[in-house]
BAFI-3210 file (N, C-alpha, C; in Angstrom, 3 decimals, decimal comma, padded with zeros to 6 digits):
// residues 82
n [1|2|3|4|5|6|7|8|9|10|11|12|13|14|15|16|17|18|19|20|21|22|23|24|25|26|27|28|29|30|31|32|33|34|35|36|37|38|39|40|41|42|43|44|45|46|47|48|49|50|51|52|53|54|55|56|57|58|59|60|61|62|63|64|65|66|67|68|69|70|71|72|73|74|75|76|77|78|79|80|81|82]
n.u [013,021|011,417|009,450|005,966|002,459|-000,002|-003,179|-005,160|-004,409|-002,726|000,746|003,151|006,161|008,492|011,350|014,057|016,795|019,397|019,030|016,602|016,061|013,390|010,567|007,518|004,482|005,660|007,411|010,593|012,055|013,511|014,048|014,859|016,218|013,659|011,637|008,345|007,052|004,392|002,678|000,166|-002,638|-003,075|-001,235|001,684|004,818|008,231|011,172|014,482|017,685|020,354|022,817|025,858|025,434|023,577|019,970|017,436|014,155|010,986|008,037|004,583|001,259|-001,973|-005,356|-004,520|-005,289|-004,944|-002,185|-001,640|-001,907|000,436|003,766|006,027|007,574|006,702|006,505|004,860|002,976|-000,275|-003,009|-005,733|-009,043|-010,927]
n.v [-049,868|-052,047|-051,623|-051,392|-051,659|-050,047|-050,878|-049,823|-047,507|-044,317|-043,477|-041,588|-039,706|-037,817|-036,183|-035,668|-035,576|-036,213|-038,117|-039,506|-041,730|-042,310|-044,012|-043,226|-044,108|-045,076|-043,045|-041,576|-039,905|-037,563|-037,010|-034,745|-033,314|-031,717|-032,210|-033,537|-036,603|-037,989|-040,898|-042,097|-044,306|-047,318|-046,693|-047,553|-047,612|-047,060|-046,830|-045,732|-045,562|-044,685|-043,751|-043,424|-042,060|-041,509|-041,541|-039,714|-040,088|-039,947|-041,976|-042,402|-043,760|-043,336|-044,142|-044,892|-047,254|-049,709|-050,125|-050,744|-053,446|-054,557|-055,574|-054,327|-052,283|-053,388|-054,643|-056,741|-056,672|-057,086|-055,134|-054,999|-053,827|-054,103]
n.w [-012,663|-014,700|-017,765|-017,142|-016,196|-014,253|-013,316|-011,720|-010,428|-010,247|-010,462|-008,735|-008,639|-006,916|-007,702|-005,765|-005,692|-008,006|-011,084|-013,216|-015,891|-018,037|-019,484|-020,873|-021,911|-024,235|-024,935|-024,520|-021,665|-019,331|-015,888|-013,349|-010,275|-008,481|-010,274|-010,839|-011,464|-013,153|-013,611|-015,264|-014,559|-016,408|-018,392|-019,988|-018,358|-017,396|-015,354|-014,674|-013,040|-014,581|-014,046|-012,086|-009,812|-006,776|-006,439|-004,931|-004,270|-003,346|-003,709|-004,549|-004,719|-006,184|-006,258|-002,824|-001,543|-002,949|-002,836|-000,182|000,263|-000,480|000,272|-000,570|-003,148|-006,236|-009,519|-009,901|-007,987|-006,705|-007,865|-007,698|-007,111|-004,116]
ca.u [011,817|011,133|008,125|004,816|001,218|-000,882|-004,529|-006,129|-003,850|-001,660|001,975|003,819|007,513|009,108|012,808|014,696|018,227|019,809|018,390|015,963|015,647|012,124|009,757|006,120|003,650|006,540|008,245|011,653|012,119|014,475|013,574|015,934|015,782|012,582|010,578|007,315|006,701|003,071|002,485|-001,258|-003,052|-003,272|-000,222|002,957|005,906|009,405|012,057|015,814|018,828|021,440|024,064|026,534|025,039|022,320|018,748|016,484|012,871|009,837|006,962|003,304|000,234|-003,308|-005,667|-003,556|-005,810|-004,376|-000,787|-001,544|-001,856|001,771|004,801|007,110|007,321|006,919|005,676|003,930|002,094|-001,655|-003,610|-007,185|-009,896|-011,717]
ca.v [-050,653|-052,272|-051,165|-052,081|-050,884|-050,140|-050,808|-049,198|-046,372|-043,483|-043,484|-040,287|-039,698|-036,491|-036,337|-034,721|-035,524|-037,156|-038,125|-040,726|-041,890|-043,021|-044,124|-043,043|-044,314|-045,289|-041,871|-041,405|-038,622|-037,468|-036,238|-034,367|-032,731|-030,735|-032,691|-034,462|-037,523|-038,606|-042,015|-042,406|-045,705|-047,896|-046,199|-048,251|-046,756|-047,675|-045,791|-046,267|-044,722|-045,189|-043,110|-043,952|-041,206|-041,915|-040,774|-039,684|-039,796|-040,663|-042,238|-042,779|-044,121|-042,820|-044,223|-045,618|-048,522|-050,867|-050,338|-051,224|-054,904|-054,976|-055,371|-053,553|-051,830|-054,491|-054,597|-057,858|-056,474|-057,009|-053,812|-055,119|-053,219|-055,077]
ca.w [-012,754|-016,123|-018,182|-016,579|-016,162|-013,077|-013,872|-010,815|-009,695|-010,802|-009,671|-008,761|-008,080|-006,796|-007,722|-004,847|-005,994|-009,035|-012,397|-013,696|-017,285|-018,001|-020,687|-020,520|-023,098|-025,375|-025,204|-023,525|-020,973|-018,236|-014,751|-012,435|-009,007|-008,588|-011,164|-010,384|-012,544|-012,986|-014,516|-015,121|-014,647|-017,741|-019,323|-019,802|-017,916|-016,799|-014,835|-014,380|-012,707|-015,433|-013,648|-010,899|-008,695|-006,138|-006,665|-003,819|-004,889|-002,785|-004,663|-003,970|-005,686|-005,886|-004,834|-002,011|-001,010|-003,644|-002,456|001,199|000,288|-000,937|001,278|-001,160|-004,508|-007,160|-010,727|-009,860|-006,841|-007,165|-007,727|-007,870|-006,093|-003,339]
c.u [011,511|009,720|007,009|003,619|000,535|-002,305|-005,526|-005,594|-002,829|-000,449|002,633|005,174|008,012|010,615|013,414|016,164|018,528|018,980|017,807|015,789|014,354|011,519|008,304|005,309|004,513|007,472|009,311|011,606|013,187|013,833|014,741|015,336|014,757|011,428|009,601|006,909|005,331|002,912|001,043|-001,553|-003,312|-002,325|001,095|004,038|007,035|010,347|013,376|016,746|020,002|022,792|024,682|026,098|023,731|021,167|017,913|015,152|011,756|008,787|005,706|002,335|-001,100|-004,314|-004,720|-004,020|-005,175|-002,956|-000,652|-001,456|-000,479|002,799|005,971|006,738|007,663|005,986|004,649|002,950|000,652|-002,245|-005,097|-007,905|-010,663|-013,173]
c.v [-050,837|-051,800|-052,057|-051,139|-051,103|-049,940|-050,075|-047,987|-045,614|-043,621|-042,127|-040,403|-038,268|-036,714|-035,246|-034,508|-036,550|-037,043|-039,499|-040,635|-042,684|-043,120|-044,057|-043,094|-044,393|-044,134|-041,718|-040,004|-038,706|-036,624|-035,978|-033,687|-031,618|-031,192|-033,598|-035,298|-038,108|-039,666|-042,492|-043,900|-046,075|-047,343|-046,899|-047,254|-047,597|-046,568|-046,424|-045,178|-045,309|-044,601|-043,844|-043,184|-041,703|-041,004|-040,853|-039,243|-040,582|-040,897|-042,601|-043,107|-043,556|-043,545|-045,149|-046,994|-049,742|-051,154|-050,889|-052,735|-055,431|-054,695|-054,573|-053,126|-052,957|-054,377|-055,719|-057,750|-056,371|-055,631|-053,857|-054,371|-054,303|-054,881]
c.w [-014,242|-016,480|-017,643|-016,583|-014,820|-013,594|-012,979|-010,070|-010,525|-009,896|-009,835|-008,093|-008,070|-006,731|-006,843|-005,194|-007,063|-010,302|-012,684|-015,205|-017,231|-019,387|-020,213|-021,798|-024,369|-025,702|-024,121|-022,918|-019,892|-017,143|-013,812|-011,205|-009,232|-009,453|-010,424|-011,591|-012,228|-014,055|-014,347|-015,216|-016,099|-018,807|-018,994|-019,388|-017,321|-016,369|-014,376|-013,894|-013,478|-015,051|-012,458|-009,652|-008,076|-006,545|-005,403|-004,398|-004,221|-003,863|-003,901|-005,090|-005,227|-006,777|-004,107|-001,593|-001,656|-003,178|-001,045|001,284|-000,101|000,146|000,739|-002,559|-005,476|-008,350|-010,723|-008,699|-007,327|-006,921|-007,987|-006,779|-005,378|-003,589]
res [m|p|p|h|i|h|t|t|q|d|e|l|i|r|v|l|e|g|r|f|d|l|v|l|d|g|k|p|a|v|a|t|a|g|d|l|i|r|m|p|m|n|v|m|h|g|i|w|n|k|s|e|a|p|v|r|a|p|f|w|v|s|p|r|a|a|s|r|r|c|s|g|a|s|a|t|c|p|t|r|r|r]
***
């Protein structure tokens, strides 16, 4: 997912298997199995699987209400509050 910002929700990812390279607020980082990644609202973030190996990592957003209006994970998904 290229760098983007969520203006009304935090995003969280639990890495179950594999490795993610990410950038959070302009700083590079790596997350591997067992890590919990928290990307706060209004902070630029991006995440990539640069390896050939699969990554298993559920993600969720908080508050959840904004994500229910989206049919899939997308950087262009509207996140306005009603």
